[in-house]
N, C-alpha and C positions, 0 to 999 in steps of 0.2 A: 505494498500498499503507499500509497502517497506521503512525503511531514506533514501530519497537521492534518489530519485525514482521516475522517468517522465514517464509519458505513453507515447513520443516515444521513451525508451530501452527497446527490447525485455521479458524484465520477468519482465513489470510492462507493455502494452499489455494487458499480460492472464488477469491480476484481468484488469483491465480500464475492456474488454469486457464483463466479469465474471460480473461486480456491470453494466454496463449499461442491461446486457441481464434481469439481479433480477428488475429494475429500468422499463422496456418494462412492464416484468410478469404484475406486477402489475398491473399497468395502462392496460396493457387485463383484468386482471381484476374485475378490477372497470368500468371496460365499456362492460364485457359484461352481469352485473348482478346481478357479486357474489360477490357483496359487502355485508358487517355485515348489518341483518335485520336493524338495529337500521337505517341507510341509507336508508332503504326501507317504504316501506308502512309506510307511516304516512297518510293515514286517511280508511276505512272502513266502519260497518254498522254489528253494532250485539245490546242488548243489552244496558246499564246505568242505574247506576239508582245514587245516592244520600246519600247526611252523612253531618252528621251537627248539625243537631236539635234537642236534648233529644238524643242522643247520647255519648255526652260527648268530640266531637272532637270539639265544638266549641270553642276555644279560644288557644288548644295546639298548640302543637310545627310541622311543618308538616317536612318529607322527605327534605326539601330543609334548613331548618331553622326558617322560617319567622312562625309568628302565624295567625295560622286557623280562618279565619274568614263566619262563615256556611255564610253569607250573599254572600261576594263576589261573581265575575265568574269565580270562578279555578275546575280545576278537577284531577285523580291525571289521574296517566299513571302504564302503570309495564315498559317503557322503552323511553319513548318520553325524554330527553332531558328537564327540566328543564326551566322557561321562553318560550318551545312549546308552541304559540298563535294557537289555531286546533274553526275553528264552525263546532258549532254541528246544528247538522237538527232533529226533531221528524217527524217520518215518518208519524206515522200518522193527523196531522196537519198545515207542514210545514216550523210552529217557527224555528227557528234558534235565536245561541245564539255565543259570540266569548266567548273562553275562554281560559290563560295561565293554563298549567303546574306547582305543584307548590308538589303532593304530589305523591307519590310508592300508585300502589292499582290498580282496587278492587280484592282483591284475590281467585273470587267464575265466572267459572266456563262460560265465554259462555257472558262473558260482559266485554269489553274492556274501556271503562268508569269511573270512580264513582265522577261521580259531585257538584260538591258544592250545595245545599238550596235555595240557591236564583238564581244561575245559571237554572238546576235542572224546581221550579217554573218559571223563565221566559220563554221553554219552554213547562211544563205538570207541570202536576196537584199531589203535589207532594206525593195526596194520592194514587195515583197509585203504586209507590212506583219503580219502574226502567219503562222506555218504551223505545221500539226500535226506534232507532235513527241511524245517516252518521254521520260521522267526516270527514274534511279534514283541511290540514297547511294552513293554513291563512298566 
């Protein structure tokens, strides 16, 4: 708005209406489901792998800056915010584990999650390498 302008002056009413329309359009987009991808789909089903034991990642720094513990309950995801908690369930045996996003990855097509060795071994045998899972935000 122009300096010294109040919403009741004619020139300022136009600016006020434009600001109101902009705000309403942002709200309409968000409620119509056109919000950014990160605000949507914090669940799904895919393949999950594990990492941290025998590959040199244990003890290294993760994408969020903390030291990686392969035996802990953490997960790498491509875009979910750090600290997001997910329940991961193995589709073949129904076992589940709650993990926290602290790293980025996996970088292989068809996989949404890269579980720590400790989390993966809770729901499947690590010798499998990958497991068919479903996950959702807790």
